[in-house]
C-alpha positions in Angstrom: 0.0 0.0 0.0 1.6 3.2 -1.1 -0.3 5.7 1.0 1.4 6.4 4.3 -0.1 8.5 7.0 2.1 10.7 9.2 0.9 9.0 12.3 2.8 5.9 11.2 6.0 7.9 11.5 5.1 8.9 15.0 4.2 5.3 15.9 7.4 3.7 14.6 10.1 6.2 15.1 11.4 7.2 18.6 14.2 9.5 19.5 17.1 7.3 20.5 19.5 9.1 22.8 23.3 8.9 22.7 24.3 8.5 26.3 27.2 7.1 28.2 26.4 3.7 29.6 28.0 0.4 30.4 26.3 -1.4 27.5 28.6 -2.7 24.8 27.7 -3.1 21.2 30.1 -5.0 18.9 29.9 -6.2 15.4 31.8 -9.2 14.1 32.0 -11.3 10.9 30.4 -14.7 11.4 32.9 -16.6 9.4 36.6 -16.5 10.1 37.4 -14.4 6.9 37.5 -10.8 5.9 37.9 -11.1 2.1 34.7 -11.3 0.0 33.9 -11.2 -3.6 31.6 -8.6 -5.1 28.1 -10.2 -4.9 29.0 -12.6 -2.1 26.8 -12.6 1.1 28.5 -11.1 4.1 27.0 -12.4 7.4 27.6 -10.3 10.5 26.7 -10.6 14.2 25.4 -7.8 16.5 26.6 -8.5 20.0 25.1 -6.7 23.0 26.5 -7.0 26.5 26.5 -4.9 29.7 28.3 -4.9 33.0 25.3 -3.2 34.7 23.1 -5.7 36.5 19.4 -5.6 35.4 19.5 -2.1 34.0 19.2 -2.5 30.2 16.6 -4.5 28.4 16.9 -6.4 25.2 14.6 -4.9 22.5 11.4 -6.7 22.0 11.4 -9.5 19.4 9.1 -7.6 17.1 12.0 -5.4 15.9 13.2 -6.8 12.5 16.7 -8.1 12.2 16.3 -8.1 8.4 16.0 -4.9 6.4 13.0 -4.6 4.0 12.4 -0.8 4.2 14.5 2.3 3.6 14.4 3.6 7.1 15.9 1.2 9.6 16.8 1.0 13.3 20.3 -0.1 12.1 22.7 2.0 10.1 26.1 1.1 8.7 28.9 3.6 8.1 31.3 2.5 5.4 34.6 4.2 4.5 35.5 5.0 1.9 32.0 5.9 0.6 32.9 5.4 -3.1 32.2 2.1 -4.7 29.1 1.4 -2.5 25.4 1.8 -2.9 22.2 1.5 -0.8 20.3 -1.6 -2.2 17.0 -0.1 -1.1 17.5 3.4 -2.3 14.8 2.8 -4.9 12.2 1.1 -2.7 8.8 2.7 -2.1 8.7 1.0 1.4 9.9 3.7 3.7 9.0 2.7 7.2 8.3 -0.8 8.7 5.0 -0.4 10.5 5.3 -3.4 12.8 6.9 -2.2 16.0 4.7 0.8 16.7 3.3 -0.7 19.9 6.5 -2.5 21.0 8.8 0.1 22.4 8.2 0.5 26.1 5.1 -1.8 26.2 6.8 -4.2 28.5 7.9 -1.3 30.7 4.4 -0.1 31.0 2.7 -3.4 31.8 5.0 -5.5 33.8 6.2 -4.7 37.3 9.2 -6.9 37.0 11.2 -8.3 34.2 12.5 -11.9 33.6 16.2 -12.1 33.9 16.4 -13.3 30.3 15.3 -9.9 29.1 18.2 -8.0 30.6 21.5 -7.5 28.8 24.2 -9.2 30.8 27.9 -9.9 30.5 27.1 -12.8 28.3 26.7 -11.3 24.8 23.2 -11.4 23.2 23.8 -12.1 19.5 21.6 -11.0 16.6 22.3 -11.9 12.9 22.6 -9.3 10.2 23.3 -9.5 6.5 25.5 -6.6 5.5 24.4 -6.8 1.8 20.9 -5.7 2.9 22.3 -2.3 3.9 25.4 -1.9 1.6 26.2 -3.1 -1.9 29.9 -3.2 -2.7 30.3 -2.6 -6.4 34.1 -1.9 -6.6 37.0 -3.8 -5.2 38.9 -2.3 -2.3 39.5 -2.2 1.5 36.6 -0.9 3.5 36.1 0.1 7.2 32.7 -0.7 8.6 30.9 0.3 11.8 27.3 0.2 12.8 24.8 2.3 14.8 21.7 0.7 16.2 18.7 1.9 18.1 15.5 0.4 19.6 17.5 -2.8 20.3 18.4 -1.9 23.9 16.1 0.0 26.4 16.7 1.5 29.8 14.5 -0.4 32.3 13.6 2.8 34.1 12.4 4.7 31.1 10.8 3.9 27.7 13.9 5.4 26.1 15.8 3.4 23.4 19.5 3.7 23.4 21.5 4.5 20.2 24.7 2.5 20.3 27.8 2.7 18.1 29.9 -0.3 17.4 33.5 -1.1 16.9 35.0 -0.9 13.4 35.7 -3.8 11.1 38.0 -4.0 8.1 37.1 -6.1 5.1 38.5 -6.5 1.6 36.2 -6.7 -1.4 37.7 -8.4 -4.5 36.5 -8.9 -8.0 35.1 -12.5 -8.5 37.1 -14.9 -10.5 35.8 -15.4 -14.1 32.8 -17.7 -14.1 32.1 -17.5 -10.4 28.9 -15.5 -10.6 27.5 -17.6 -13.4 28.2 -20.8 -11.5 26.5 -19.3 -8.4 23.5 -18.3 -10.4 23.2 -21.7 -12.1 23.5 -23.7 -8.9 20.9 -21.4 -7.1 18.5 -21.8 -10.1 18.7 -25.6 -9.8 17.8 -25.4 -6.1 14.9 -22.9 -6.7 13.5 -25.2 -9.4 13.7 -28.5 -7.6 14.6 -28.4 -3.9 12.0 -29.0 -1.2 14.4 -27.9 1.6 13.1 -24.5 2.7 16.4 -23.3 4.2 18.2 -24.4 1.0 15.7 -22.5 -1.1 16.0 -19.4 0.9 19.8 -19.5 0.8 19.6 -19.9 -3.0 17.2 -16.9 -3.1 19.7 -14.7 -1.2 22.5 -15.9 -3.5 20.7 -14.7 -6.6 19.6 -11.5 -4.9 23.1 -10.4 -3.9 24.9 -11.3 -7.1 23.4 -8.2 -8.8 24.5 -9.3 -12.3 22.5 -8.9 -15.5 22.5 -12.7 -15.8 20.6 -12.9 -12.5 17.7 -10.8 -13.8 15.8 -13.6 -15.7 16.1 -15.9 -12.6 14.8 -13.2 -10.3 11.9 -12.5 -12.6 11.0 -16.1 -13.3 10.9 -17.3 -9.7 10.0 -14.4 -7.4 6.2 -15.1 -7.8 6.4 -18.8 -7.5 9.2 -19.7 -5.1 9.4 -20.0 -1.3 12.3 -17.6 -1.6 9.9 -15.1 -3.3 10.5 -12.3 -0.8 14.3 -12.6 -1.2 14.0 -12.5 -5.0 11.5 -9.6 -4.9 14.1 -7.6 -2.8 16.6 -8.6 -5.5 14.4 -7.1 -8.2 14.2 -3.9 -6.2 17.9 -3.6 -5.5 19.1 -4.8 -9.0 21.2 -2.1 -10.8 19.6 -3.5 -14.0 16.2 -1.9 -13.4 15.5 -1.4 -17.1 16.2 -5.0 -17.9 14.0 -6.1 -14.9 11.0 -4.1 -16.1 11.4 -5.3 -19.7 11.4 -8.9 -18.5 8.2 -8.3 -16.4 6.5 -6.5 -19.3 7.2 -9.5 -21.5 5.3 -11.6 -19.0 2.3 -9.3 -19.3 2.3 -10.1 -23.1 2.8 -13.9 -22.5 -0.5 -15.7 -23.2 0.2 -18.4 -20.7 1.6 -16.2 -17.8 -0.9 -15.5 -15.0 -0.8 -12.0 -13.5 -1.3 -12.6 -9.8 -1.9 -9.9 -7.1 1.6 -10.2 -5.7 3.1 -10.1 -9.2 1.3 -6.9 -10.0 2.3 -5.2 -6.7 5.9 -5.9 -7.4 5.7 -4.8 -11.0 3.9 -1.6 -9.9 6.6 -0.7 -7.4 9.4 -1.2 -9.9 7.6 0.6 -12.8 6.6 3.4 -10.5 10.1 4.1 -9.4 11.3 3.8 -13.0 8.7 6.5 -13.9 8.8 8.8 -10.9 11.9 7.9 -8.9 11.6 6.8 -5.2 9.1 8.5 -2.9 10.3 11.6 -0.9 12.1 10.5 2.2 11.3 12.3 5.5 14.3 14.2 7.0 15.5 13.9 10.6 13.2 16.6 11.8 10.2 14.9 10.3 11.2 11.6 11.9 11.7 13.1 15.4 9.0 12.4 18.0 9.5 15.9 19.4 6.6 18.4 18.8 8.6 21.5 18.0 7.4 24.0 15.4 10.3 23.0 13.1 9.5 19.3 13.4 5.8 19.8 12.8 6.6 21.9 9.8 9.0 19.3 8.5 6.3 16.6 8.8 3.7 18.9 7.0 6.1 19.5 4.1 7.0 15.9 3.8 3.3 14.9 3.9 2.5 17.4 1.2 5.3 16.0 -1.0 4.3 12.4 -0.3 0.7 13.0 -1.1 1.6 14.5 -4.4 3.8 11.5 -5.1 0.9 9.2 -4.1 -1.5 11.0 -6.4 0.8 10.5 -9.3 1.2 6.8 -8.3 -2.6 6.3 -8.3 -2.8 7.6 -11.9 0.1 5.3 -12.9 -1.6 2.3 -11.4 -4.6 2.8 -13.7 -2.3 2.9 -16.6 -0.5 -0.3 -15.6 -3.8 -2.1 -15.1 -5.1 -0.8 -18.4 -2.0 -2.4 -20.1 -2.7 -5.7 -18.4 -6.4 -5.5 -19.4 -5.3 -4.9 -23.0 -3.3 -8.1 -22.9 -6.2 -10.1 -21.2 -7.9 -11.2 -24.5 -4.7 -13.0 -25.5 -4.4 -14.8 -22.2 -5.4 -18.5 -22.2 -6.9 -20.9 -19.7 -5.9 -20.4 -16.0 -3.6 -17.5 -17.0 -6.7 -15.6 -18.3 -8.8 -16.4 -15.2 -6.0 -15.4 -12.8 -5.3 -12.2 -14.6 -9.0 -11.3 -14.8 -9.3 -11.9 -11.0 -6.3 -9.6 -10.4 -7.8 -6.8 -12.4 -11.0 -7.2 -10.4 -9.1 -7.2 -7.1 -7.6 -3.8 -7.9 -10.9 -2.4 -9.0 -10.1 -2.0 -12.6 -13.2 -1.1 -14.6 -13.3 -2.4 -18.2 -14.8 0.9 -19.4 -11.5 2.7 -18.5 -9.3 3.7 -21.4 -6.9 1.0 -22.6 -3.8 2.5 -24.1 -3.5 0.3 -27.2 -0.1 0.3 -28.9 1.5 2.6 -26.3 4.3 2.0 -23.9 3.3 1.2 -20.4 4.9 4.3 -19.1 3.9 6.8 -21.8 
C-alpha cells in the first residue's frame, strides 16, 4: 500500500538518545574471513552486553533483524564511501510499521522483568546480513561500523539507546571469471527442484546479492512462485539493472500463458513506479523526530505534502499499468486468463476505462 499516514512515523520512530552507559555493542563477521567477492553474502553478528546488572533490556522480538524498508533502526557507516550503494535506495517502502506498539510496552505493563530480558555480561547475539544495507560494487578495502537503536532499552524509562559499534575492516575483490555464473546456475537448480526450505531461501539470497545482469531472468522467473519469493523480490528492487528487470516483467504481461497474480502486480507496480517517478520523498531527521517543536511539525507537514503528491501520481500510474494488463487479457489462455482477470477485479479495474493500445506502459 503506497499511501502512508504521518501517524505511522510517530508510531514507529522514537528518539534514541546517545548517552554514556556500560552497555557494549560490537559487530563481528560470522565466518573467520575478511575477504569477500563482489556479490558474495556477508554475514555479521550484532553482539550486545552490559556490566550493569538488570538495568538495560533487550529490544522486543518484534523489531526486525532483516532490512526490508528504507528507514531502519540499524545503520552502517562505510569508509570510503565510493564504490558502494544502498540496495533499497529505490524502494517505495519507507518505514516498517510493525513495532509501533512494542517500544516501552513491557515497561508499562510488567512490574518486574524476567532475567532473560536484561543485557548481561554474556553477549546477546543477533544476525545481520550486510548486503541488505550496503552493496559493494568496486574492489577495495573498507572500514565498517554500525549504529543501532531500539534494540536496547533503559529499564527505568521507555527510552531506546543509540549505540555505536567497533570498526571492522574487510576487503572486497572482483570475483574470478565464471564464479557469478556458477553461483546463479546452482541457485537456479535449487529454486527449481529443492523441497528444503532453508536451502531454497539461501539460493534466493545468492541470486539476490549477485546483482549481475545474468541474474535478472532468474529473479523475474521465480519471485512469484518460489518459497524464496521475498528474497527474490528484494533482489528485483535492488538490482542495478532496473531497465532489464522491467522489460522482463512486461514480457510476462504479453505472454498468453503467464498468470498475472496480485503479488506479481504489486511488485511490478513498485518497480515501474520508481522507473517512472523515482523513489518517494524521504522524511528528513526533523520529520522523523518524536518531538513536537514547530520545526518538526513543519517538516512533517512539508514531507506529507510531497508524499501526497507522489501518491496521487502513483494512483494515476496504477490505472495505466492495469489498463495495459487489461489490454493483454484477451490474448491470455486458460488459467492464466482467469487469474489475470481476477487480479484486475481485485484492484478495482473497470473495463470501461481507457486502454492505451499500442502505447508504452509508461507513456
